[in-house]
Backbone as CSV, one residue per row, in Angstrom:
resi,resn,N_x,N_y,N_z,CA_x,CA_y,CA_z,C_x,C_y,C_z
1,UNK,-19.868,10.565,-3.098,-18.749,10.211,-2.218,-17.429,10.440,-2.967
2,UNK,-16.554,11.250,-2.383,-15.248,11.508,-2.985,-14.221,10.604,-2.299
3,UNK,-13.651,9.694,-3.070,-12.733,8.699,-2.526,-11.339,8.906,-3.102
4,UNK,-10.346,8.820,-2.250,-8.944,8.826,-2.685,-8.324,7.479,-2.337
5,UNK,-7.664,6.872,-3.299,-6.975,5.604,-3.075,-5.476,5.850,-3.195
6,UNK,-4.736,5.518,-2.149,-3.277,5.646,-2.187,-2.690,4.353,-2.745
7,UNK,-1.971,4.463,-3.838,-1.368,3.280,-4.445,0.138,3.505,-4.592
8,UNK,0.856,2.408,-4.642,2.310,2.500,-4.722,2.831,1.593,-5.822
9,UNK,3.790,2.099,-6.567,4.490,1.270,-7.547,5.652,0.602,-6.817
10,UNK,5.681,-0.724,-6.856,6.701,-1.476,-6.118,7.456,-2.397,-7.070
11,UNK,8.681,-2.799,-6.696,9.403,-3.774,-7.516,8.686,-5.116,-7.468
12,UNK,8.693,-5.826,-8.581,8.130,-7.167,-8.600,8.864,-7.995,-7.549
13,UNK,8.097,-8.740,-6.735,8.683,-9.469,-5.606,9.777,-10.441,-6.028
14,UNK,9.703,-10.932,-7.257,10.702,-11.911,-7.698,11.985,-11.254,-8.177
15,UNK,12.011,-9.915,-8.168,13.186,-9.214,-8.696,13.601,-8.056,-7.787
16,UNK,13.515,-8.265,-6.461,13.856,-7.208,-5.512,15.366,-7.160,-5.282
17,UNK,15.923,-5.959,-5.370,17.357,-5.772,-5.106,17.556,-4.516,-4.271
18,UNK,18.643,-4.498,-3.510,18.985,-3.330,-2.707,20.262,-2.695,-3.230
19,UNK,20.306,-1.377,-3.177,21.506,-0.655,-3.566,22.505,-0.745,-2.413
20,UNK,23.652,-1.387,-2.611,24.605,-1.566,-1.515,25.214,-0.264,-1.011
21,UNK,25.150,0.795,-1.811,25.730,2.072,-1.401,24.766,2.884,-0.545
22,UNK,23.490,2.900,-0.932,22.512,3.721,-0.217,21.647,2.917,0.742
23,UNK,21.663,1.574,0.602,20.816,0.686,1.404,19.328,0.962,1.189
24,UNK,18.979,1.505,0.031,17.585,1.701,-0.348,17.261,0.780,-1.516
25,UNK,15.976,0.668,-1.814,15.539,-0.235,-2.868,16.076,0.218,-4.223
26,UNK,16.690,-0.715,-4.956,17.151,-0.418,-6.310,15.971,-0.539,-7.260
27,UNK,15.689,0.512,-8.014,14.514,0.507,-8.871,14.855,0.524,-10.356
28,UNK,16.033,1.007,-10.697,16.407,1.034,-12.104,16.691,-0.380,-12.600
29,UNK,16.114,-0.709,-13.750,16.311,-2.026,-14.325,15.502,-3.116,-13.650
30,UNK,14.598,-2.736,-12.745,13.757,-3.705,-12.035,12.315,-3.506,-12.475
31,UNK,11.645,-4.594,-12.847,10.251,-4.497,-13.270,9.391,-4.035,-12.105
32,UNK,8.507,-3.069,-12.356,7.651,-2.522,-11.309,6.188,-2.851,-11.571
33,UNK,5.441,-3.030,-10.483,4.021,-3.364,-10.564,3.250,-2.531,-9.548
34,UNK,1.926,-2.569,-9.652,1.106,-1.943,-8.629,1.121,-2.836,-7.391
35,UNK,1.317,-2.250,-6.240,1.318,-3.023,-5.005,0.041,-3.870,-4.918
36,UNK,0.152,-5.190,-4.754,-1.025,-6.073,-4.782,-2.124,-5.677,-3.799
37,UNK,-1.790,-5.285,-2.578,-2.820,-4.893,-1.617,-3.583,-3.656,-2.094
38,UNK,-2.880,-2.773,-2.810,-3.524,-1.547,-3.300,-4.544,-1.843,-4.387
39,UNK,-4.374,-2.930,-5.105,-5.360,-3.340,-6.111,-6.723,-3.579,-5.458
40,UNK,-6.693,-4.183,-4.280,-7.942,-4.461,-3.574,-8.564,-3.182,-3.024
41,UNK,-7.723,-2.231,-2.597,-8.236,-0.936,-2.156,-8.895,-0.200,-3.319
42,UNK,-8.265,-0.264,-4.487,-8.817,0.362,-5.688,-10.146,-0.268,-6.065
43,UNK,-10.198,-1.578,-6.068,-11.431,-2.283,-6.432,-12.566,-1.906,-5.487
44,UNK,-12.269,-1.834,-4.192,-13.325,-1.488,-3.230,-13.804,-0.059,-3.449
45,UNK,-12.896,0.831,-3.785,-13.272,2.218,-4.055,-14.196,2.308,-5.271
46,UNK,-13.858,1.575,-6.320,-14.678,1.597,-7.537,-16.055,0.994,-7.254
47,UNK,-16.111,-0.059,-6.465,-17.398,-0.662,-6.117,-18.263,0.295,-5.317
48,UNK,-17.641,1.021,-4.389,-18.399,2.003,-3.607,-18.910,3.127,-4.502
49,UNK,-18.100,3.544,-5.456,-18.525,4.583,-6.400,-19.709,4.098,-7.232
50,UNK,-19.633,2.863,-7.708,-20.707,2.318,-8.530,-22.007,2.194,-7.741
51,UNK,-21.898,1.931,-6.454,-23.091,1.739,-5.620,-23.669,3.048,-5.098
52,UNK,-22.785,3.990,-4.750,-23.248,5.209,-4.088,-22.997,6.484,-4.894
53,UNK,-22.313,6.364,-6.032,-21.980,7.546,-6.807,-20.725,8.222,-6.274
54,UNK,-20.244,9.213,-7.001,-19.063,9.946,-6.560,-17.900,9.769,-7.519
55,UNK,-16.702,10.002,-7.006,-15.495,9.917,-7.825,-14.396,9.179,-7.072
56,UNK,-13.485,8.599,-7.849,-12.326,7.917,-7.280,-11.065,8.545,-7.867
57,UNK,-10.215,9.057,-7.001,-8.923,9.613,-7.405,-7.815,8.729,-6.854
58,UNK,-6.901,8.327,-7.712,-5.766,7.535,-7.248,-4.571,8.456,-7.051
59,UNK,-3.873,8.244,-5.940,-2.753,9.103,-5.551,-1.521,8.247,-5.315
60,UNK,-0.402,8.659,-5.881,0.834,7.915,-5.673,1.994,8.878,-5.472
61,UNK,2.881,8.526,-4.552,4.133,9.252,-4.376,5.244,8.381,-4.938
62,UNK,6.003,8.917,-5.887,7.045,8.103,-6.484,7.733,8.815,-7.627
63,UNK,8.612,8.100,-8.324,9.322,8.678,-9.471,8.365,8.862,-10.649
64,UNK,8.799,9.555,-11.708,7.917,9.809,-12.857,7.279,8.555,-13.443
65,UNK,8.011,7.409,-13.418,7.452,6.197,-14.017,6.272,5.631,-13.233
66,UNK,6.027,6.143,-12.023,4.869,5.695,-11.247,3.560,6.104,-11.919
67,UNK,3.652,6.974,-12.910,2.470,7.352,-13.688,1.828,6.118,-14.330
68,UNK,2.627,5.096,-14.603,2.106,3.878,-15.236,1.042,3.211,-14.375
69,UNK,1.275,3.113,-13.052,0.299,2.435,-12.203,-0.945,3.301,-12.014
70,UNK,-0.789,4.616,-12.109,-1.957,5.489,-12.031,-2.865,5.272,-13.237
71,UNK,-2.272,5.148,-14.413,-3.073,4.904,-15.619,-3.702,3.511,-15.570
72,UNK,-2.980,2.565,-15.015,-3.544,1.225,-14.860,-4.768,1.273,-13.942
73,UNK,-4.676,2.063,-12.871,-5.789,2.200,-11.940,-6.990,2.879,-12.607
74,UNK,-6.714,3.869,-13.441,-7.796,4.550,-14.164,-8.474,3.581,-15.132
75,UNK,-7.676,2.708,-15.747,-8.241,1.700,-16.648,-9.162,0.735,-15.907
76,UNK,-8.964,0.606,-14.599,-9.776,-0.291,-13.778,-10.978,0.409,-13.156
77,UNK,-11.168,1.696,-13.452,-12.373,2.358,-12.968,-12.176,3.651,-12.213
78,UNK,-10.938,4.023,-11.875,-10.712,5.312,-11.209,-10.976,6.442,-12.194
79,UNK,-11.294,7.613,-11.667,-11.637,8.746,-12.527,-10.444,9.635,-12.850
80,UNK,-9.522,9.779,-11.909,-8.392,10.674,-12.121,-7.195,10.177,-11.319
81,UNK,-6.020,10.734,-11.663,-4.801,10.326,-10.981,-3.938,11.519,-10.622
82,UNK,-3.268,11.417,-9.483,-2.360,12.477,-9.016,-1.030,11.831,-8.653
83,UNK,0.045,12.330,-9.241,1.389,11.829,-8.960,2.160,12.885,-8.191
84,UNK,2.596,12.534,-6.989,3.421,13.418,-6.181,4.866,12.984,-6.392
85,UNK,5.616,13.772,-7.120,6.953,13.350,-7.527,7.941,14.503,-7.423
86,UNK,9.050,14.221,-6.732,10.088,15.233,-6.556,11.330,14.505,-6.051
87,UNK,12.490,14.875,-6.545,13.729,14.244,-6.074,13.895,14.408,-4.563
88,UNK,13.305,15.448,-4.022,13.420,15.703,-2.586,12.729,14.624,-1.752
89,UNK,11.833,13.838,-2.381,11.124,12.789,-1.647,11.947,11.502,-1.523
90,UNK,13.055,11.406,-2.237,13.833,10.164,-2.285,14.303,9.746,-0.896
91,UNK,14.212,8.444,-0.626,14.691,7.895,0.633,13.739,8.039,1.796
92,UNK,12.507,8.460,1.526,11.535,8.683,2.599,11.175,7.378,3.309
93,UNK,11.112,7.417,4.639,10.601,6.270,5.388,9.094,6.450,5.544
94,UNK,8.451,5.613,6.354,6.993,5.683,6.479,6.532,6.983,7.117
95,UNK,7.356,7.552,8.006,7.012,8.822,8.663,6.954,9.949,7.634
96,UNK,8.007,10.055,6.827,8.067,11.106,5.812,7.044,10.865,4.703
97,UNK,6.799,9.596,4.374,5.825,9.273,3.330,4.423,9.677,3.753
98,UNK,4.038,9.360,4.990,2.696,9.719,5.453,2.521,11.238,5.505
99,UNK,3.585,11.956,5.843,3.531,13.422,5.841,3.291,13.939,4.427
100,UNK,4.034,13.402,3.470,3.914,13.852,2.081,2.526,13.564,1.523
101,UNK,2.023,12.370,1.773,0.684,12.018,1.283,-0.390,12.887,1.932
102,UNK,-0.225,13.173,3.216,-1.192,14.031,3.904,-1.230,15.427,3.283
103,UNK,-0.054,15.969,2.993,0.005,17.289,2.370,-0.607,17.262,0.971
104,UNK,-0.402,16.162,0.257,-0.959,16.039,-1.092,-2.485,15.980,-1.036
105,UNK,-3.021,15.217,-0.094,-4.483,15.095,0.023,-5.098,16.425,0.434
106,UNK,-4.424,17.147,1.310,-4.906,18.484,1.674,-4.929,19.397,0.458
107,UNK,-3.949,19.232,-0.442,-3.894,20.034,-1.661,-5.026,19.667,-2.615
108,UNK,-5.320,18.370,-2.709,-6.399,17.904,-3.589,-7.738,18.477,-3.140
109,UNK,-7.961,18.502,-1.838,-9.199,19.090,-1.332,-10.069,18.104,-0.593
110,UNK,-11.342,18.462,-0.428,-12.281,17.680,0.372,-12.301,16.217,-0.052
111,UNK,-12.329,15.342,0.930,-12.375,13.910,0.668,-13.269,13.247,1.711
112,UNK,-14.050,12.272,1.287,-14.927,11.557,2.210,-14.288,10.285,2.748
113,UNK,-13.503,9.616,1.896,-12.943,8.331,2.288,-11.575,8.141,1.636
114,UNK,-10.615,7.685,2.425,-9.276,7.360,1.925,-9.077,5.856,2.080
115,UNK,-8.684,5.190,1.002,-8.449,3.753,1.041,-6.988,3.457,0.735
116,UNK,-6.426,2.529,1.493,-5.042,2.092,1.286,-4.999,0.573,1.373
117,UNK,-4.016,-0.018,0.720,-3.758,-1.427,0.941,-3.194,-1.620,2.340
118,UNK,-3.334,-2.816,2.892,-2.856,-3.069,4.247,-1.380,-2.734,4.401
119,UNK,-0.591,-3.081,3.389,0.846,-2.827,3.441,1.412,-2.917,2.035
120,UNK,2.642,-2.446,1.860,3.339,-2.566,0.577,4.284,-3.758,0.654
121,UNK,4.410,-4.485,-0.440,5.212,-5.708,-0.403,6.707,-5.433,-0.387
122,UNK,7.121,-4.196,-0.635,8.559,-3.913,-0.595,9.038,-3.586,0.819
123,UNK,8.173,-2.980,1.640,8.573,-2.637,3.002,7.898,-3.491,4.062
124,UNK,6.648,-3.903,3.796,5.875,-4.757,4.708,5.743,-4.162,6.108
125,UNK,5.648,-2.840,6.216,5.540,-2.232,7.545,4.084,-2.038,7.985
126,UNK,3.173,-1.823,7.031,1.761,-1.537,7.330,1.615,-0.280,8.200
127,UNK,2.521,0.675,8.038,2.513,1.882,8.874,1.962,3.119,8.172
128,UNK,2.030,3.159,6.849,1.677,4.396,6.142,0.197,4.740,6.299
129,UNK,-0.697,3.757,6.171,-2.133,4.027,6.312,-2.474,4.646,7.655
130,UNK,-2.150,3.957,8.769,-2.429,4.553,10.087,-1.700,5.872,10.308
131,UNK,-0.463,5.966,9.811,0.290,7.208,9.972,-0.374,8.364,9.246
132,UNK,-0.884,8.089,8.059,-1.576,9.106,7.271,-2.841,9.571,7.984
133,UNK,-3.619,8.619,8.501,-4.851,8.972,9.216,-4.546,9.815,10.449
134,UNK,-3.501,9.441,11.183,-3.137,10.180,12.389,-2.708,11.603,12.060
135,UNK,-1.935,11.758,10.987,-1.484,13.095,10.597,-2.663,13.987,10.197
136,UNK,-3.668,13.375,9.571,-4.806,14.156,9.099,-5.910,14.268,10.144
137,UNK,-5.747,13.563,11.269,-6.757,13.608,12.317,-8.046,12.918,11.931
138,UNK,-7.954,11.852,11.119,-9.131,11.124,10.655,-9.267,9.803,11.406
139,UNK,-10.492,9.368,11.690,-10.672,8.027,12.263,-10.293,6.984,11.218
140,UNK,-9.819,5.826,11.670,-9.401,4.810,10.704,-9.589,3.411,11.266
141,UNK,-9.663,2.453,10.353,-9.706,1.036,10.698,-8.748,0.313,9.767
142,UNK,-7.929,-0.561,10.318,-6.990,-1.343,9.515,-7.539,-2.748,9.270
143,UNK,-6.956,-3.428,8.293,-7.264,-4.836,7.995,-8.754,-5.065,7.749
144,UNK,-9.362,-4.193,6.956,-10.788,-4.325,6.638,-10.984,-5.458,5.633
145,UNK,-11.873,-6.388,5.964,-12.133,-7.526,5.089,-13.480,-7.444,4.376
146,UNK,-14.320,-6.472,4.791,-15.626,-6.332,4.133,-16.218,-4.970,4.445
147,UNK,-16.829,-4.362,3.424,-17.618,-3.155,3.631,-19.080,-3.570,3.733
148,UNK,-19.687,-3.350,4.882,-21.079,-3.784,5.087,-22.092,-2.761,4.581
149,UNK,-21.824,-1.504,4.881,-22.811,-0.464,4.571,-22.120,0.879,4.530
150,UNK,-22.594,1.756,3.674,-22.033,3.103,3.597,-23.155,4.102,3.382
151,UNK,-23.066,5.222,4.072,-24.045,6.292,3.925,-23.344,7.606,3.656
152,UNK,-24.082,8.696,3.627,-23.478,9.997,3.324,-22.488,10.472,4.386
153,UNK,-22.636,9.983,5.620,-21.744,10.449,6.680,-21.197,9.325,7.561
154,UNK,-21.280,8.070,7.073,-20.757,6.954,7.863,-20.416,5.778,6.960
155,UNK,-19.654,4.837,7.505,-19.374,3.583,6.823,-19.237,2.493,7.883
156,UNK,-19.765,1.304,7.592,-19.694,0.170,8.511,-18.865,-0.928,7.850
157,UNK,-17.846,-1.400,8.552,-16.922,-2.374,7.969,-16.657,-3.512,8.947
158,UNK,-16.085,-4.582,8.404,-15.608,-5.691,9.218,-14.079,-5.638,9.259
159,UNK,-13.543,-5.643,10.468,-12.091,-5.640,10.647,-11.623,-7.058,10.993
160,UNK,-10.724,-7.591,10.195,-10.218,-8.940,10.409,-9.432,-9.023,11.711
161,UNK,-9.740,-10.056,12.504,-9.027,-10.317,13.747,-8.532,-11.767,13.741
162,UNK,-7.644,-12.095,14.673,-7.102,-13.458,14.726,-8.182,-14.501,14.996
163,UNK,-9.196,-14.126,15.763,-10.235,-15.084,16.156,-11.602,-14.756,15.571
164,UNK,-11.625,-14.039,14.451,-12.900,-13.676,13.828,-12.823,-12.287,13.229
165,UNK,-13.822,-11.456,13.531,-13.799,-10.082,13.025,-14.611,-9.169,13.935
166,UNK,-14.267,-7.886,13.899,-15.018,-6.840,14.587,-15.878,-6.103,13.562
167,UNK,-17.035,-5.639,13.977,-17.867,-4.769,13.147,-17.703,-3.351,13.680
168,UNK,-17.265,-2.445,12.818,-16.943,-1.083,13.249,-17.716,-0.073,12.403
169,UNK,-18.332,0.883,13.055,-18.997,1.994,12.360,-18.125,3.231,12.516
170,UNK,-17.821,3.876,11.390,-16.949,5.051,11.377,-17.687,6.259,10.814
171,UNK,-17.494,7.435,11.411,-18.009,8.648,10.780,-17.087,9.037,9.627
172,UNK,-17.634,9.640,8.606,-16.835,10.123,7.486,-16.541,11.610,7.669
173,UNK,-15.372,12.075,7.224,-14.333,11.359,6.458,-13.498,10.441,7.343
174,UNK,-13.011,9.345,6.716,-12.250,8.339,7.447,-11.260,7.670,6.507
175,UNK,-10.425,6.814,7.088,-9.436,6.066,6.302,-9.552,4.583,6.621
176,UNK,-9.450,3.747,5.586,-9.467,2.299,5.747,-8.239,1.697,5.081
177,UNK,-7.650,0.684,5.705,-6.673,-0.145,4.997,-7.310,-1.518,4.822
178,UNK,-7.138,-2.113,3.660,-7.876,-3.337,3.343,-6.933,-4.519,3.128
179,UNK,-7.488,-5.717,3.351,-6.752,-6.954,3.105,-7.268,-7.587,1.821
180,UNK,-6.603,-8.629,1.376,-6.944,-9.241,0.091,-8.292,-9.957,0.111
181,UNK,-8.774,-10.316,1.291,-10.052,-11.029,1.394,-11.244,-10.160,1.006
182,UNK,-11.072,-8.873,0.915,-12.206,-7.972,0.744,-12.881,-8.096,-0.618
183,UNK,-12.138,-8.455,-1.667,-12.730,-8.534,-3.004,-11.779,-9.219,-3.982
184,UNK,-12.232,-9.314,-5.203,-11.414,-9.831,-6.298,-11.242,-8.703,-7.313
185,UNK,-10.045,-8.132,-7.438,-9.860,-6.989,-8.346,-10.221,-7.327,-9.784
186,UNK,-10.831,-6.386,-10.465,-11.230,-6.577,-11.860,-10.046,-6.405,-12.803
187,UNK,-10.208,-6.943,-13.980,-9.210,-6.792,-15.038,-9.623,-5.587,-15.881
188,UNK,-8.706,-4.687,-16.198,-9.087,-3.509,-16.977,-9.630,-3.889,-18.353
189,UNK,-10.702,-3.233,-18.752,-11.301,-3.476,-20.058,-10.559,-2.704,-21.132
190,UNK,-10.794,-3.064,-22.391,-10.182,-2.336,-23.505,-10.644,-0.884,-23.503
191,UNK,-11.930,-0.680,-23.212,-12.462,0.681,-23.153,-11.770,1.469,-22.039
192,UNK,-11.547,0.798,-20.912,-10.880,1.452,-19.791,-9.452,1.828,-20.125
193,UNK,-8.758,0.948,-20.839,-7.373,1.220,-21.230,-7.297,2.400,-22.188
194,UNK,-8.245,2.472,-23.096,-8.262,3.588,-24.044,-8.527,4.903,-23.322
195,UNK,-9.441,4.868,-22.358,-9.735,6.084,-21.600,-8.538,6.517,-20.764
196,UNK,-7.842,5.533,-20.184,-6.698,5.837,-19.323,-5.585,6.544,-20.083
197,UNK,-5.438,6.230,-21.371,-4.396,6.860,-22.178,-4.652,8.352,-22.364
198,UNK,-5.933,8.733,-22.319,-6.292,10.119,-22.603,-6.351,11.007,-21.359
199,UNK,-6.457,10.374,-20.195,-6.591,11.153,-18.961,-5.271,11.850,-18.630
200,UNK,-5.349,13.119,-18.275,-4.164,13.864,-17.886,-3.885,13.641,-16.408
201,UNK,-2.695,13.163,-16.099,-2.311,12.925,-14.717,-1.807,14.229,-14.091
202,UNK,-2.390,14.615,-12.979,-1.939,15.814,-12.278,-0.632,15.503,-11.551
203,UNK,0.342,16.369,-11.702,1.647,16.150,-11.085,1.943,17.266,-10.090
204,UNK,2.334,16.841,-8.878,2.593,17.787,-7.800,4.017,17.616,-7.291
205,UNK,4.696,18.717,-7.053,6.041,18.693,-6.474,5.951,19.036,-4.983
206,UNK,7.096,19.012,-4.326,7.130,19.372,-2.912,6.626,20.796,-2.712
207,UNK,6.998,21.685,-3.627,6.549,23.082,-3.520,5.045,23.194,-3.725
208,UNK,4.503,22.390,-4.646,3.064,22.450,-4.946,2.207,22.092,-3.738
209,UNK,2.693,21.158,-2.912,1.891,20.715,-1.760,2.292,21.445,-0.475
210,UNK,3.230,22.365,-0.590,3.645,23.135,0.576,4.391,22.311,1.605
211,UNK,5.159,21.316,1.148,5.892,20.450,2.069,7.133,21.160,2.601
212,UNK,7.399,20.986,3.877,8.587,21.568,4.485,9.785,20.665,4.208
213,UNK,10.893,21.280,3.808,12.071,20.532,3.374,12.571,19.552,4.425
214,UNK,12.502,19.928,5.681,13.025,19.078,6.745,12.093,17.925,7.101
215,UNK,10.922,17.868,6.454,9.943,16.825,6.780,9.813,15.758,5.688
216,UNK,10.563,15.896,4.604,10.409,14.963,3.486,11.735,14.269,3.173
217,UNK,11.631,13.171,2.416,12.831,12.460,1.983,13.675,11.979,3.145
218,UNK,14.964,11.827,2.901,15.884,11.356,3.942,15.950,12.326,5.119
219,UNK,15.869,13.618,4.825,15.955,14.621,5.897,14.802,14.487,6.880
220,UNK,13.634,14.070,6.394,12.467,13.956,7.271,12.217,12.555,7.772
221,UNK,13.183,11.665,7.585,13.022,10.260,7.963,13.823,9.931,9.219
222,UNK,13.158,9.742,10.360,13.888,9.400,11.588,14.458,7.988,11.567
223,UNK,13.956,7.137,10.670,14.504,5.783,10.555,15.192,5.633,9.211
224,UNK,16.396,5.064,9.239,17.153,4.833,8.019,17.836,3.476,8.095
225,UNK,17.968,2.824,6.943,18.671,1.545,6.879,20.166,1.810,6.899
226,UNK,20.852,1.273,7.890,22.293,1.512,8.007,23.123,0.320,7.543
227,UNK,22.487,-0.849,7.457,23.227,-2.020,7.016,22.259,-3.068,6.473
228,UNK,22.664,-3.707,5.380,21.885,-4.794,4.795,22.797,-6.004,4.656
229,UNK,22.355,-7.142,5.159,23.196,-8.332,5.078,22.332,-9.594,5.149
230,UNK,22.887,-10.688,4.662,22.218,-11.985,4.759,22.605,-12.620,6.087
231,UNK,21.637,-13.068,6.880,21.965,-13.657,8.183,22.765,-14.936,8.032
232,UNK,23.700,-15.136,8.938,24.501,-16.348,8.932,23.658,-17.521,9.431
233,UNK,23.819,-18.709,8.809,23.085,-19.883,9.296,23.479,-20.204,10.735
234,UNK,22.499,-20.571,11.541,22.772,-20.866,12.941,22.547,-22.351,13.226
235,UNK,23.516,-22.989,13.875,23.362,-24.377,14.289,23.529,-25.355,13.142
236,UNK,23.594,-26.635,13.495,23.703,-27.684,12.492,22.338,-27.948,11.877
237,UNK,22.356,-28.256,10.596,21.107,-28.544,9.896,21.139,-29.977,9.372
238,UNK,19.999,-30.610,9.406,19.899,-31.991,8.951,18.636,-32.148,8.125
239,UNK,18.746,-32.833,7.001,17.595,-33.044,6.118,17.127,-34.483,6.268
240,UNK,15.849,-34.660,6.575,15.266,-35.989,6.681,14.708,-36.404,5.320
241,UNK,14.910,-37.628,4.953,14.429,-38.141,3.663,13.524,-39.345,3.880
242,UNK,12.886,-39.767,2.789,11.981,-40.912,2.855,10.545,-40.477,2.855
243,UNK,9.653,-41.397,3.175,8.222,-41.074,3.224,7.936,-40.169,4.415
244,UNK,6.715,-39.633,4.465,6.342,-38.754,5.576,6.477,-39.503,6.903
245,UNK,6.004,-40.748,6.920,6.077,-41.535,8.149,7.529,-41.747,8.578
246,UNK,8.405,-42.033,7.617,9.819,-42.246,7.926,10.470,-40.961,8.433
247,UNK,10.090,-39.834,7.827,10.660,-38.564,8.273,10.195,-38.218,9.686
248,UNK,8.941,-38.537,9.995,8.426,-38.296,11.343,9.192,-39.131,12.360
249,UNK,9.428,-40.404,12.019,10.185,-41.279,12.921,11.587,-40.738,13.159
250,UNK,12.223,-40.255,12.083,13.567,-39.701,12.210,13.564,-38.450,13.098
251,UNK,12.527,-37.635,12.919,12.432,-36.422,13.719,12.238,-36.750,15.193
252,UNK,11.374,-37.726,15.472,11.122,-38.122,16.865,12.416,-38.631,17.512
253,UNK,13.144,-39.465,16.779,14.398,-39.996,17.329,15.402,-38.883,17.598
254,UNK,15.445,-37.904,16.700,16.366,-36.794,16.881,15.972,-35.938,18.100
255,UNK,14.674,-35.701,18.275,14.207,-34.886,19.398,14.445,-35.566,20.743
256,UNK,14.472,-36.894,20.740,14.686,-37.624,21.992,16.059,-37.310,22.593
257,UNK,16.993,-36.899,21.763,18.325,-36.555,22.244,18.256,-35.407,23.254
258,UNK,17.275,-34.507,23.061,17.198,-33.314,23.886,16.289,-33.470,25.094
259,UNK,15.710,-34.674,25.264,14.826,-34.903,26.416,15.616,-35.175,27.680
């Protein structure tokens, strides 16, 4: 089974900043980590490889420093890494990002399964996975909480729902986005870290993947951030103090005003 895992290097949630001039995420001087949801996608890919054989390739679109998360993923069990990096990709929204990743995967070659985290913590859109599957014409399931069974030409998964879960059988090749409930990501071993240092990361530019200039970066993004601001507080605010019972009584008395 040939598996590709799409991972993203994101700013640490406790240190997120926006560039006031471009209204895009400020990345210089900000600590970056592997997107937490992508860790679970990586872990599931490695588990499937261990059970059924095959290879795991991690793919990331980002600046040159995104190579760090690719090596981290290799230390956790992935076999190889591909970095799609070009200044022309800067400012891409989810539409342009899914196009770029699709072109990169087509360049890599045959794939049986594509795994993505449910969403990235910097954008929280959860659009890239489904967008990528749609562009490639692959069947997909989002919010996968468990892999039940996998064969040479199919996979059976549980899709998390508000009132339980659905059991879905998909023909391969397919794409899955996973939630954190699916597994517990492993910690990279010393042996894995040593191996990751030696692996050569394949680097692809826009020209390498045959991307059209008008489809990538800001030029290929139909959605753009035009303004960033902190919302103004609305209405009067009141803080209740005391024990829980006292606060409940205060709240009830306050609500009676509106009856």
